[in-house]
Jmol script that loads the backbone (N, CA, C; Angstrom):
load data "model"
ATOM      1  N   MET A   1    -147.266  21.642 152.864  1.00  0.00           N
ATOM      2  CA  MET A   1    -147.928  22.257 154.287  1.00  0.00           C
ATOM      3  C   MET A   1    -149.322  22.137 153.554  1.00  0.00           C
ATOM      4  N   GLY A   2    -149.485  21.702 155.126  1.00  0.00           N
ATOM      5  CA  GLY A   2    -151.999  22.752 154.489  1.00  0.00           C
ATOM      6  C   GLY A   2    -151.677  24.377 155.433  1.00  0.00           C
ATOM      7  N   ILE A   3    -152.863  24.128 155.523  1.00  0.00           N
ATOM      8  CA  ILE A   3    -153.574  26.269 156.014  1.00  0.00           C
ATOM      9  C   ILE A   3    -153.138  26.238 157.317  1.00  0.00           C
ATOM     10  N   ILE A   4    -152.924  26.733 158.171  1.00  0.00           N
ATOM     11  CA  ILE A   4    -152.853  27.222 159.499  1.00  0.00           C
ATOM     12  C   ILE A   4    -153.898  27.312 159.226  1.00  0.00           C
ATOM     13  N   GLU A   5    -154.809  27.283 160.363  1.00  0.00           N
ATOM     14  CA  GLU A   5    -155.866  28.089 161.564  1.00  0.00           C
ATOM     15  C   GLU A   5    -155.343  28.460 162.304  1.00  0.00           C
ATOM     16  N   SER A   6    -156.099  29.670 162.815  1.00  0.00           N
ATOM     17  CA  SER A   6    -155.342  29.896 163.974  1.00  0.00           C
ATOM     18  C   SER A   6    -157.339  29.673 165.000  1.00  0.00           C
ATOM     19  N   ILE A   7    -156.506  29.206 165.996  1.00  0.00           N
ATOM     20  CA  ILE A   7    -157.566  28.732 167.175  1.00  0.00           C
ATOM     21  C   ILE A   7    -158.104  30.499 168.015  1.00  0.00           C
ATOM     22  N   PRO A   8    -159.565  30.735 167.900  1.00  0.00           N
ATOM     23  CA  PRO A   8    -159.375  31.352 169.151  1.00  0.00           C
ATOM     24  C   PRO A   8    -159.402  31.381 170.436  1.00  0.00           C
ATOM     25  N   VAL A   9    -158.951  32.196 170.553  1.00  0.00           N
ATOM     26  CA  VAL A   9    -158.437  31.904 171.888  1.00  0.00           C
ATOM     27  C   VAL A   9    -159.349  32.949 173.195  1.00  0.00           C
ATOM     28  N   VAL A  10    -160.523  31.907 174.378  1.00  0.00           N
ATOM     29  CA  VAL A  10    -160.759  33.026 175.096  1.00  0.00           C
ATOM     30  C   VAL A  10    -160.142  32.949 176.602  1.00  0.00           C
ATOM     31  N   ARG A  11    -160.085  34.622 176.992  1.00  0.00           N
ATOM     32  CA  ARG A  11    -159.025  35.186 177.898  1.00  0.00           C
ATOM     33  C   ARG A  11    -160.122  34.644 178.811  1.00  0.00           C
ATOM     34  N   ARG A  12    -160.365  34.485 180.343  1.00  0.00           N
ATOM     35  CA  ARG A  12    -160.948  34.832 181.544  1.00  0.00           C
ATOM     36  C   ARG A  12    -160.479  35.011 183.134  1.00  0.00           C
ATOM     37  N   SER A  13    -160.590  35.764 183.250  1.00  0.00           N
ATOM     38  CA  SER A  13    -160.380  36.809 184.000  1.00  0.00           C
ATOM     39  C   SER A  13    -160.238  35.418 185.522  1.00  0.00           C
ATOM     40  N   ARG A  14    -159.217  35.292 186.753  1.00  0.00           N
ATOM     41  CA  ARG A  14    -159.126  34.164 187.401  1.00  0.00           C
ATOM     42  C   ARG A  14    -159.497  35.119 188.627  1.00  0.00           C
ATOM     43  N   PRO A  15    -160.520  35.126 189.302  1.00  0.00           N
ATOM     44  CA  PRO A  15    -161.016  35.513 190.722  1.00  0.00           C
ATOM     45  C   PRO A  15    -159.189  35.015 191.498  1.00  0.00           C
ATOM     46  N   ALA A  16    -159.047  36.118 193.054  1.00  0.00           N
ATOM     47  CA  ALA A  16    -157.805  36.140 193.462  1.00  0.00           C
ATOM     48  C   ALA A  16    -157.966  34.940 194.340  1.00  0.00           C
ATOM     49  N   THR A  17    -157.096  34.001 194.821  1.00  0.00           N
ATOM     50  CA  THR A  17    -156.746  32.487 195.316  1.00  0.00           C
ATOM     51  C   THR A  17    -155.542  32.675 196.140  1.00  0.00           C
ATOM     52  N   SER A  18    -155.798  32.372 197.072  1.00  0.00           N
ATOM     53  CA  SER A  18    -154.283  32.153 198.067  1.00  0.00           C
ATOM     54  C   SER A  18    -154.049  31.208 197.914  1.00  0.00           C
ATOM     55  N   SER A  19    -153.094  31.396 198.840  1.00  0.00           N
ATOM     56  CA  SER A  19    -151.940  30.505 198.263  1.00  0.00           C
ATOM     57  C   SER A  19    -152.246  28.497 198.375  1.00  0.00           C
ATOM     58  N   ASN A  20    -153.787  28.414 198.946  1.00  0.00           N
ATOM     59  CA  ASN A  20    -154.109  27.258 198.987  1.00  0.00           C
ATOM     60  C   ASN A  20    -154.952  26.555 198.112  1.00  0.00           C
ATOM     61  N   GLY A  21    -154.787  27.832 197.225  1.00  0.00           N
ATOM     62  CA  GLY A  21    -155.437  27.216 195.809  1.00  0.00           C
ATOM     63  C   GLY A  21    -157.073  28.291 195.917  1.00  0.00           C
ATOM     64  N   LEU A  22    -158.183  28.553 197.142  1.00  0.00           N
ATOM     65  CA  LEU A  22    -159.078  28.882 197.774  1.00  0.00           C
ATOM     66  C   LEU A  22    -158.899  30.003 197.083  1.00  0.00           C
ATOM     67  N   PRO A  23    -160.438  30.647 196.849  1.00  0.00           N
ATOM     68  CA  PRO A  23    -160.809  31.841 196.628  1.00  0.00           C
ATOM     69  C   PRO A  23    -160.712  32.360 197.966  1.00  0.00           C
ATOM     70  N   GLU A  24    -160.018  34.068 197.353  1.00  0.00           N
ATOM     71  CA  GLU A  24    -160.088  35.183 198.333  1.00  0.00           C
ATOM     72  C   GLU A  24    -161.301  35.111 199.694  1.00  0.00           C
ATOM     73  N   PRO A  25    -161.472  35.486 200.915  1.00  0.00           N
ATOM     74  CA  PRO A  25    -162.670  35.407 201.022  1.00  0.00           C
ATOM     75  C   PRO A  25    -162.945  36.501 201.072  1.00  0.00           C
ATOM     76  N   LYS A  26    -164.353  37.474 201.387  1.00  0.00           N
ATOM     77  CA  LYS A  26    -164.575  38.675 201.195  1.00  0.00           C
ATOM     78  C   LYS A  26    -165.142  39.234 202.601  1.00  0.00           C
ATOM     79  N   PRO A  27    -164.224  40.529 202.418  1.00  0.00           N
ATOM     80  CA  PRO A  27    -164.309  40.873 203.827  1.00  0.00           C
ATOM     81  C   PRO A  27    -165.478  41.272 204.157  1.00  0.00           C
ATOM     82  N   ASP A  28    -166.430  41.209 205.168  1.00  0.00           N
ATOM     83  CA  ASP A  28    -167.874  41.667 205.765  1.00  0.00           C
ATOM     84  C   ASP A  28    -168.258  42.820 205.853  1.00  0.00           C
ATOM     85  N   ARG A  29    -167.028  44.150 205.732  1.00  0.00           N
ATOM     86  CA  ARG A  29    -167.499  44.994 205.647  1.00  0.00           C
ATOM     87  C   ARG A  29    -166.249  45.875 205.122  1.00  0.00           C
ATOM     88  N   GLU A  30    -166.459  47.162 204.364  1.00  0.00           N
ATOM     89  CA  GLU A  30    -165.496  47.758 203.571  1.00  0.00           C
ATOM     90  C   GLU A  30    -164.484  48.535 204.859  1.00  0.00           C
ATOM     91  N   PRO A  31    -163.278  48.716 204.728  1.00  0.00           N
ATOM     92  CA  PRO A  31    -162.376  49.520 205.628  1.00  0.00           C
ATOM     93  C   PRO A  31    -162.612  50.792 205.533  1.00  0.00           C
ATOM     94  N   VAL A  32    -162.777  51.544 206.676  1.00  0.00           N
ATOM     95  CA  VAL A  32    -162.310  52.645 207.291  1.00  0.00           C
ATOM     96  C   VAL A  32    -161.519  53.918 206.881  1.00  0.00           C
ATOM     97  N   PRO A  33    -161.853  54.397 206.002  1.00  0.00           N
ATOM     98  CA  PRO A  33    -160.919  55.446 206.122  1.00  0.00           C
ATOM     99  C   PRO A  33    -160.246  55.578 206.284  1.00  0.00           C
ATOM    100  N   GLY A  34    -159.216  56.414 206.432  1.00  0.00           N
ATOM    101  CA  GLY A  34    -157.762  57.305 208.081  1.00  0.00           C
ATOM    102  C   GLY A  34    -158.611  58.596 207.882  1.00  0.00           C
ATOM    103  N   PRO A  35    -158.036  59.190 208.476  1.00  0.00           N
ATOM    104  CA  PRO A  35    -158.205  61.122 208.235  1.00  0.00           C
ATOM    105  C   PRO A  35    -157.430  62.091 207.155  1.00  0.00           C
ATOM    106  N   ALA A  36    -157.674  62.642 206.937  1.00  0.00           N
ATOM    107  CA  ALA A  36    -157.528  63.408 205.829  1.00  0.00           C
ATOM    108  C   ALA A  36    -156.586  64.503 206.000  1.00  0.00           C
ATOM    109  N   GLY A  37    -155.862  64.940 205.062  1.00  0.00           N
ATOM    110  CA  GLY A  37    -155.551  66.598 205.657  1.00  0.00           C
ATOM    111  C   GLY A  37    -154.081  66.704 207.595  1.00  0.00           C
ATOM    112  N   PRO A  38    -153.375  67.976 207.813  1.00  0.00           N
ATOM    113  CA  PRO A  38    -152.500  67.553 208.804  1.00  0.00           C
ATOM    114  C   PRO A  38    -153.576  66.914 209.786  1.00  0.00           C
ATOM    115  N   ARG A  39    -152.418  66.373 210.740  1.00  0.00           N
ATOM    116  CA  ARG A  39    -153.135  65.496 212.382  1.00  0.00           C
ATOM    117  C   ARG A  39    -153.816  66.869 213.183  1.00  0.00           C
ATOM    118  N   THR A  40    -153.112  68.215 213.257  1.00  0.00           N
ATOM    119  CA  THR A  40    -153.018  69.200 214.355  1.00  0.00           C
ATOM    120  C   THR A  40    -152.434  70.081 213.755  1.00  0.00           C
ATOM    121  N   PRO A  41    -152.368  71.891 213.460  1.00  0.00           N
ATOM    122  CA  PRO A  41    -152.677  72.683 213.365  1.00  0.00           C
ATOM    123  C   PRO A  41    -151.183  73.119 213.497  1.00  0.00           C
ATOM    124  N   TYR A  42    -150.370  73.486 213.255  1.00  0.00           N
ATOM    125  CA  TYR A  42    -149.172  74.144 212.658  1.00  0.00           C
ATOM    126  C   TYR A  42    -149.042  75.823 213.746  1.00  0.00           C
ATOM    127  N   PRO A  43    -148.046  75.824 214.158  1.00  0.00           N
ATOM    128  CA  PRO A  43    -147.834  77.732 215.036  1.00  0.00           C
ATOM    129  C   PRO A  43    -147.296  78.343 213.365  1.00  0.00           C
ATOM    130  N   VAL A  44    -146.490  77.742 212.239  1.00  0.00           N
ATOM    131  CA  VAL A  44    -146.292  78.828 211.039  1.00  0.00           C
ATOM    132  C   VAL A  44    -147.145  78.840 210.868  1.00  0.00           C
ATOM    133  N   ASN A  45    -148.088  77.960 210.165  1.00  0.00           N
ATOM    134  CA  ASN A  45    -150.029  78.139 209.905  1.00  0.00           C
ATOM    135  C   ASN A  45    -150.536  78.884 210.286  1.00  0.00           C
ATOM    136  N   ASP A  46    -150.498  78.497 211.820  1.00  0.00           N
ATOM    137  CA  ASP A  46    -151.467  79.925 211.809  1.00  0.00           C
ATOM    138  C   ASP A  46    -150.538  80.324 213.510  1.00  0.00           C
ATOM    139  N   PRO A  47    -150.589  82.032 213.580  1.00  0.00           N
ATOM    140  CA  PRO A  47    -149.823  82.543 214.384  1.00  0.00           C
ATOM    141  C   PRO A  47    -150.511  82.314 215.660  1.00  0.00           C
ATOM    142  N   GLY A  48    -151.544  82.093 215.880  1.00  0.00           N
ATOM    143  CA  GLY A  48    -152.188  82.369 217.103  1.00  0.00           C
ATOM    144  C   GLY A  48    -151.793  81.271 218.422  1.00  0.00           C
ATOM    145  N   ILE A  49    -151.576  80.317 217.601  1.00  0.00           N
ATOM    146  CA  ILE A  49    -151.457  78.896 218.589  1.00  0.00           C
ATOM    147  C   ILE A  49    -150.666  79.316 219.580  1.00  0.00           C
ATOM    148  N   ALA A  50    -149.268  79.435 219.148  1.00  0.00           N
ATOM    149  CA  ALA A  50    -147.966  79.469 220.215  1.00  0.00           C
ATOM    150  C   ALA A  50    -148.621  80.583 220.877  1.00  0.00           C
ATOM    151  N   GLN A  51    -148.412  81.002 221.562  1.00  0.00           N
ATOM    152  CA  GLN A  51    -148.665  81.864 222.545  1.00  0.00           C
ATOM    153  C   GLN A  51    -147.407  82.568 223.214  1.00  0.00           C
ATOM    154  N   PRO A  52    -146.762  83.158 223.240  1.00  0.00           N
ATOM    155  CA  PRO A  52    -145.186  83.259 224.251  1.00  0.00           C
ATOM    156  C   PRO A  52    -145.755  82.612 225.714  1.00  0.00           C
ATOM    157  N   ASP A  53    -146.836  83.699 226.222  1.00  0.00           N
ATOM    158  CA  ASP A  53    -146.733  83.654 227.623  1.00  0.00           C
ATOM    159  C   ASP A  53    -147.018  82.411 228.248  1.00  0.00           C
ATOM    160  N   LYS A  54    -147.574  81.518 227.331  1.00  0.00           N
ATOM    161  CA  LYS A  54    -147.908  79.662 228.250  1.00  0.00           C
ATOM    162  C   LYS A  54    -147.024  78.860 227.825  1.00  0.00           C
ATOM    163  N   PRO A  55    -146.663  78.030 228.746  1.00  0.00           N
ATOM    164  CA  PRO A  55    -145.405  77.130 229.060  1.00  0.00           C
ATOM    165  C   PRO A  55    -145.927  75.877 227.540  1.00  0.00           C
ATOM    166  N   GLY A  56    -144.620  75.549 227.347  1.00  0.00           N
ATOM    167  CA  GLY A  56    -144.430  74.815 226.035  1.00  0.00           C
ATOM    168  C   GLY A  56    -144.176  75.868 224.817  1.00  0.00           C
ATOM    169  N   ALA A  57    -144.424  77.387 224.951  1.00  0.00           N
ATOM    170  CA  ALA A  57    -144.145  78.295 224.152  1.00  0.00           C
ATOM    171  C   ALA A  57    -142.718  78.061 223.591  1.00  0.00           C
ATOM    172  N   GLU A  58    -141.716  77.963 224.397  1.00  0.00           N
ATOM    173  CA  GLU A  58    -140.617  77.987 224.058  1.00  0.00           C
ATOM    174  C   GLU A  58    -139.768  76.952 223.509  1.00  0.00           C
ATOM    175  N   PRO A  59    -138.901  76.874 222.615  1.00  0.00           N
ATOM    176  CA  PRO A  59    -138.653  75.696 221.796  1.00  0.00           C
ATOM    177  C   PRO A  59    -137.408  74.897 221.909  1.00  0.00           C
ATOM    178  N   ASP A  60    -137.936  73.593 222.161  1.00  0.00           N
ATOM    179  CA  ASP A  60    -137.042  72.271 223.019  1.00  0.00           C
ATOM    180  C   ASP A  60    -135.886  72.406 222.419  1.00  0.00           C
ATOM    181  N   TYR A  61    -134.418  72.887 223.536  1.00  0.00           N
ATOM    182  CA  TYR A  61    -133.484  73.215 223.758  1.00  0.00           C
ATOM    183  C   TYR A  61    -132.692  71.468 224.763  1.00  0.00           C
ATOM    184  N   VAL A  62    -131.411  70.912 223.429  1.00  0.00           N
ATOM    185  CA  VAL A  62    -130.951  69.988 224.512  1.00  0.00           C
ATOM    186  C   VAL A  62    -129.557  70.022 224.404  1.00  0.00           C
ATOM    187  N   PRO A  63    -129.163  70.543 224.768  1.00  0.00           N
ATOM    188  CA  PRO A  63    -127.526  71.037 224.934  1.00  0.00           C
ATOM    189  C   PRO A  63    -126.579  70.049 224.362  1.00  0.00           C
ATOM    190  N   PRO A  64    -126.178  70.178 223.821  1.00  0.00           N
ATOM    191  CA  PRO A  64    -124.639  68.834 223.129  1.00  0.00           C
ATOM    192  C   PRO A  64    -124.167  68.049 223.914  1.00  0.00           C
ATOM    193  N   THR A  65    -124.086  66.910 224.260  1.00  0.00           N
ATOM    194  CA  THR A  65    -123.029  66.030 225.153  1.00  0.00           C
ATOM    195  C   THR A  65    -121.446  66.179 224.762  1.00  0.00           C
ATOM    196  N   PRO A  66    -120.576  66.851 225.586  1.00  0.00           N
ATOM    197  CA  PRO A  66    -119.674  66.624 225.450  1.00  0.00           C
ATOM    198  C   PRO A  66    -118.692  65.360 225.391  1.00  0.00           C
ATOM    199  N   PRO A  67    -118.104  65.679 224.470  1.00  0.00           N
ATOM    200  CA  PRO A  67    -117.101  64.413 223.529  1.00  0.00           C
ATOM    201  C   PRO A  67    -116.537  63.372 225.426  1.00  0.00           C
ATOM    202  N   GLY A  68    -116.996  62.030 224.812  1.00  0.00           N
ATOM    203  CA  GLY A  68    -116.505  61.476 225.968  1.00  0.00           C
ATOM    204  C   GLY A  68    -117.288  61.159 227.221  1.00  0.00           C
ATOM    205  N   GLY A  69    -118.573  62.155 226.927  1.00  0.00           N
ATOM    206  CA  GLY A  69    -119.570  61.752 228.168  1.00  0.00           C
ATOM    207  C   GLY A  69    -119.950  60.883 228.019  1.00  0.00           C
ATOM    208  N   PRO A  70    -121.046  60.691 229.106  1.00  0.00           N
ATOM    209  CA  PRO A  70    -121.810  59.718 229.409  1.00  0.00           C
ATOM    210  C   PRO A  70    -122.917  59.819 228.049  1.00  0.00           C
ATOM    211  N   GLY A  71    -123.098  58.139 227.970  1.00  0.00           N
ATOM    212  CA  GLY A  71    -123.137  57.463 226.910  1.00  0.00           C
ATOM    213  C   GLY A  71    -122.231  57.340 225.636  1.00  0.00           C
ATOM    214  N   GLN A  72    -121.326  58.209 226.042  1.00  0.00           N
ATOM    215  CA  GLN A  72    -120.671  57.630 224.286  1.00  0.00           C
ATOM    216  C   GLN A  72    -119.298  56.832 224.919  1.00  0.00           C
ATOM    217  N   MET A  73    -118.263  55.981 224.389  1.00  0.00           N
ATOM    218  CA  MET A  73    -117.566  55.106 224.696  1.00  0.00           C
ATOM    219  C   MET A  73    -116.437  55.444 224.167  1.00  0.00           C
TER     220      MET A  73
END
end "model"
wireframe off; spacefill off
backbone 0.3
color backbone group
């Protein structure tokens, strides 16, 4: 056998293509980032928000449904 020479391989990155083989279109503008941080202040973190004399300050209470009651089979 003779001498085996390695052939240099040039690797090139390919642009992203869609399923039809065409390059993906570039967006007209960059996406808008969403809001950061919590959506609303929570009473646990800010005690002044929950005022006991205002409507809605009471915790929600839904009484349990008795077995065999409405909505149950």
